[in-house]
N, C-alpha and C positions, 0 to 999 in steps of 0.2 A: 475705055474711050473717054468717059466723063472725067476720070482722074487725069488723063493726059492733057485734057483741055482745062484743067484746074477748076472744074465745076464741082468736083468732089475732092475733099481733103482726106488723105489717109491718116487714120488715128493709130492703127497698130497693124504690123505685119508679123507673121510668125517666122520661125527660122528658115522656112522654105521660101520666104519672100512673098508668100501669098497674102493678099490683103484680107484681113479679118474684120475690121470695122472701119467705117467711113463716116464723115460728117460733111455738111455743106456750110459754107461761110454764111454768117448772119445776113449779109446783104443779099446773097443769092437766095437764102431761105425766104426772106421777105418778098423778093421778086417772084419766086415760085408760087407763093401763096396768093399774091395778087393776080397772077396770070391764071392760076387754077380757078379762082373765083370769077374772073372776067370771062373765061371760056366755059364756065359751068362744068368743069371736069370733076370737081370734088365739092361735096356739100356736107355741112355739119348738121347734126340732128338739132342743133340749137336754132336753126332757121327752118322755115317751112319746107317740107319735103315735097317737091313738085314732080319727082320721078324722072327728071331729065338729066340729072348729073350722072356721069359715068362711074364715079366713085363716091360712096356714101360713108362718112365717118360718124359713128354714134358713140358719144362719150357720156358715161355716167347716167345712162337712161336708155330705154328702148326706142325712143322716138315714136313718131306716128307713122307706122308702116301699113296701116289698115286701109287707108284711102287709095283709090285708084281703080283702074279697070283691067288690070292685068297686063298693061302695055308699058310698064316702067322700063326705061332704057338703062337702068343701073347695071353695071357689070361686076362691081365689087362692093361688098359691105364689110366694114371693119368695126367691131365692137371693142370698146376699151373701158376699163374702170367700172364695169357693171356690177351692181349689187343684186338686182332682181331682173329676171327675164319673164315677160308675160307668157301665159300658157298659149296664147294665140299667135306667138311669134312665127313659128314655122308654117302655120296655116296661112298667115299673111304673106310670108315669103314665097310660098309655092303658088299663091293666087296672083300676086302683084309683081313679082320679080322673076318672071319666067326666063329672062335672058341672063340671069345671074351666073357669073363664072367663078367668082372668088368669094368665099365666106370665111371670115376670120373671127373665131369665137374664143381666142386665147384668153385664159383666165376667167371665163364666164362662169357664173354659178349654175352650171348645168349638170344635172345628175342623170338625165335621160335624154337621148337623142330620138325625137319622134320619127315615126315612119314617113312623115311628110317630106323628110330630107330627100327621099327617092324621087320626088317630083321635080327637083331642080336638075333637069336632064342635061343642062349645058355646063354644070359645075365642073371646073377644072382644078380648083384649089379649095381644100377644106382643112382648116386648122382647129383642132379641139385641144390644143396644147394647154397643159396645166388646168384642165377642167376636172370635174368630179364624175365624169361619165365612166360607167363600168361596163356597159354592154352596147355594142353597135347593133342597130336594127337590121333586119334582113333586107330591107329596101335599099341598103347601101349598095347592093349589087346592081342596082339600076343606073348607077352613075358611070356609064360607059366612057364618058369623056374625061373622067377624073385623072389628073396627072400627079397630084400631090395629096397625100393623106398624112397629116401630122398629128400623132397621138402622144407625143412626148409629154411626160408628166401627168397624163390622165390615169384613171384607175382601170383601164382596159387591160385584162390579163389574157384574153383569148380572142382571136379574130374569127368571126363567123365564116362558114364555108361559102356564103354568098359573095364574099369579096373576090371570088374567082371571076365574077363578071366584070371586074375592073381591068379590062384587057389592055388599056392604055396607061395604066398606072406606072409612073417612073420613080416616084419617091415615096417610100413607106418608112416612117420612123415611129416606133412604138415602144418606148421604154420609160421607166421611172428611175429616179436617183434617190436613194435613201440618205438624206442628210442629217437624220436624227441620231445616228450611231456612228462610231468611228469607222473609217474606211475599211472595207473588207471585200471579199470576192463576190458577195451578193449585193453590193451597193448599187450596181446596175442590174435592174430586173427587166428581162425581156418578156415577150408575149409568145403564146402557143399558137401554132398554125398547122393545119393538116398538110401532109405532103402533097396530096392530090390537088390541094388548093394552090400552094405556092408554085407548083409547076405550071399553072395556068397564067401566071403573071410574068410572061416572058419579056415584057417591055421594061421591067424594073431595072433601074440603074443604081438605086441606093436602097438597102434593106438592113435595118438594124433597130433593135436586137431581137432575134428569134431564138426560141428554145429548141435544142437538138438533143432529144433523149431517146432511150432505147425503144420505147413503145412505137415510135414512128421512124426509126432509123433507116430501115430498108427502103421504104418508099420515099421518105423525106430526102435522103441523100441523092437518089437518082433524079428526083423532081428538082432539087436545088441546082443540079448540074445543068438544067435547061435554061437557067438564067444567065445566058452568055453575055448580056449587056451590062452586068453588074460592074460598077466601079467602086462601090463601098459595101462591105458585108460585115455584120456583127452577129456572132453566135454566142449564146450563153448556155450554161448547164450542159456542156458536152460530156457525156459519159465515156469512160475509157473504151468500151467496145464499139463506140460509134465513130471513133477517130478515122478509120480507114474509109468509111462511107463519105465523111466530110472531105477528106483529102482527095478522093476520086472526083468529087463535085468541083472542088476549087481548081483542080488541074484543067478544067474546061473553061474557066473564067479568065480569058486572056486579056480582058480590059480592066481587071481589078487593080485599083490604086490604094485601097485602104482595107485592112482586114483586122478584126479583133475576135479572138477566140477565148472563151472562158470556161473553165471546168465547173463541175457541180459544187465542189468544195475545195478549200485551199490545199488539202492533202491529196486530192485526186490527180492522177497522172493524165497529161494530155498526150494521147497517142497520135503523133503527127509525123512519125518517121517514114511512113509509107509514101509520102508525096515526093516523087522524083522530079516532076516538072512543075515547079511553082510558077505563079503568074509573074513574069519578068518585069512588068510595069509597076509592080508594087512599090509604093513610096512610104506607106505608114503601116506598121505592124505592132500589135499588142497581143501578148500571150499571157494568160492568167491561169496558172496551175502548175503542178509539178512537171518538170522536164528531166531532171537528172543530168542530161547533157543536151546541148543545142542540136536541133535537127540538122541533118547533113545538107539539106537544100538551102539553108540560110545564106551561105557564101555566094549563091547564084543571083541573089537579089542586088544587082549592081545599081539599081535606081533607088534603093532604100534610103530615105531621108530621116525618118523617125522610127525608133523601136522602143517598146516598153516591155520589160520582163517582170512579172509579179508572181510571187510565191513559187518561183521556179526551182529554188533549192539546188542550184547547180553547184557541184562540189569539185569538178575537175577544171582543167584549163581550156575547155572548149570555147570560152568567151573570146579567146584570141582570134577566132575565125571572123569575128565582127570587126576587128581592128583594120582589116584591109578593105572594107567596103568604101568605095571612092566618094560617095555622096552623103554618107551618114553625118547628120548635124545634131541630132538630139537622141540621147540615150537615157532611159529612166529604169532604175532598179528599184524593186520593192520586195524584200525578202527573196531576192533572186539568186543570191550567192551564199553558199553555206561554208565557204572556206575561211581560213584564218588570215591569209595574206592575199591581197589583191594588187596586181602589178600591171601598170600600163607601160609597155615597152617602147623603145625608140622606134619612130616611124609608124606607130599605130594611131588610128583615129585622127587622121590629118585634117579633116574638115569639121570635126565635132565642135559645136558651139555651146551646147548645154549638156551637162552630166549631172544626174541625180542618183545618189546612192542612199537609199532609205531602208531602214529596218534590217541592217546587216548585223545580226546580234552576235555572231562569232568573230567578226572581223577585228583583228588586233594590229594589223599593219597595212597601210595604204602607201604604195610607192608609185611615183610618177617620174619616169626616167627622162633625161634630157632628150629632146626631140619628139616626145610624145605630147599629144593634145596641144599642138601649137596654136590652134585657133579658138581654144576654149574661152568663152566669155562668162558663163554662169556655172558655178559649182554649188550644188545643193547636197548637203551631207547630214545624215542622221535621221532617226536615232541609230547610233552605233555605240552602245554602252561600253564596249571593251576597247574602243580605239583611243589611245592615250594622247594623240597629238595630230595636228594637221600635217600634211606631207611637207618634207623639207624643200621640195622643188617648186613650191608655189611662186616664189619670186621670179622664177624663170618663165612663167606663163605670162608673156607680155600682153596678151589680149584679155586676161581675166579682169572683169569689171565688178562682178557680184559674187560674194561668198555668203551662202545661207546655211546656218547651222541649226538643226531642228532637234530639240530635246536632248542635246548633248550633255554629258556629265558636267557638273559645275567645275570640277578640277580641270577638265579639258578647256572650258571657257576662260577660266582664270589665267591660263597660260598665255592667252593672246590679248590680255588687257594692256592698254598703252602704258599704264603707270607701273605695272609690276610683272607683266607676263614675260617669261623667258622665250616664248615663241612669237612675240609681237613682230619681230623682224620679218617673219614669214608672210604677214598679212598687211603690213603697213602701206604697201603700194597699191592695195586693192581699194577702189573708190567706195564701194558699198559693202560693208560687212554687217550682216544681220543675224540676230539670234531669235528663234521662235520656241516658245515653251507652251505646251498644251496643258490645260487644266480641266477638271470636271469631266473625266473620261473622254477627253478629246473634243468636248463640245465648245470649248473656248480657248483661244490662242492669244498670247501676248507677244508682241514683237518689240525687240530692242535693237538699237544700232550701237555699234562699237563706240564707246565714249559716253554713252547715255548714263546719267547718274542713277537712273532706276535699275539699270543692269548691274552697276556696282553694288547697290543695296541688295539685289537679289543674290549675288554671288558671295556677299559678305554679310550674312544675317547677324544681327547683334545678339 
C-alpha cells in the first residue's frame, strides 16, 4: 500500500517480483521524523526518557531506564551500536516497561539472557540476532504472547524444552552462517530441538533451520507433521534413514512455499523419493546433498519459481524434467551435475531468468539450443575447469544482460578478450561481463570487467 502511494520506494525486487528492500524519500523521511517527535511516538535515548513514547530508540548507550513507577507506556525498544549493556538492564525493563511488546537487541554484546526476560509477559517480538548468547533461560517459556523469536547469528545451538510454552509463536529463525571458510554444506548451522517440543508449536509459519537426526527421527517426524501452518521450513543434517519420516511430515504441510533440506555431509544421500504428494504451493526449493537422480515428485511443482541443487552429483538426464516447469525463473547448480555434457534443449526453461552453474568439475561441453532459455538475463558460470569455451549460442539469447565467470581457467578467459579473443563475438552484445577470481582459500575475491586493464595484466603475466 505504501509503495502504491509512492511513500516507499522499491530498491530491489527478486526474480519473483517480491519486494526485498525499500527506502523512503529524503523529504518523506524528514517529515516522518518531525511527526514522530511531535506526536511523541518515538524517542531517542539522547533525550530525557519520560516513559510516554510508544517507541524508544537507544543508540550507543543503554540510556536511563531505571526511573519510573512501572507504568511506562513504551511498546517497543530498539538498541543499536551498543558496546556495553548494564547488568541491571533486564531488571529495569521488567519493572518499568510492563507493557513492552517489542525488544530488539540485534548485535548487542549480550552473552547471557537473564531470567527476568520471562517477566515481559506482553512481549510479541524478541530479536537476539547476531548476539553472543549461547543459552536461552527457562523463563522464555512464560512469553505466551511471543510471535517472533529471531536467533539468527547468535551462538544458540539447542533450544530449551520450555519453548513449548510459546503457543502463539509464528516465526522462529535460529541459525548461523560460517563466513570464515569457503562455502560448504555446513556453512548454515541449524539448532537442535526435541520432537515433543516442536509438535507443541502449531502456530508456527516459519521454522529454519532445525537439525533432523536419527536420535529423534521417529518422534520428530510425526511432531513436525503437526505444523500445518508452515510456509517456510529449513532442515539441516538430515541423515539418510530419516528421509521417509521427513517426507511424511512435509506431505501434511499444504501451505508450504519455501523448503530447504540439507544432508549431514556433502557425500550423504538425501532419501526423498518416498514423497508422492509434495506441497503444490511450493515456490522455492533448495536440496543440499547427494541425489543421484531427481525425485519423481519434482515435476508436480508447477508453482516452483526458484530451485537450488547443491552437491547433488546427478549423472543422468533427469534434469530435463525441470525444463517444463512453467514458472521457474531461477536455477542454481553447485556440484549438482556430474556429467561431461550439459544440454539445454529447444523449448526448455522458457521463463528462466537466472542460471548459475558452479563447481561442475567434469563438465567439458555446454550446449544451449535455439529456443532454449529465451528469457535468460543472468548467466553465472564457474568454476568449471575443463570447460574450454562459452556456448556458441550466447548471441541468440536476446535477454542476456549479465555474464559472470568465476575462477575460470585463464585460457578460457583469454578467448573472450576484445583485443585477441577468438570467442569475443559470442559475448560482445552482453552489457555486463565480469570475471571473479578467489584468493586466500576463498576468503578474498577480485572482480574484473571485460576490457579492464587489470584483467589483461592478470591473464598475461610478464
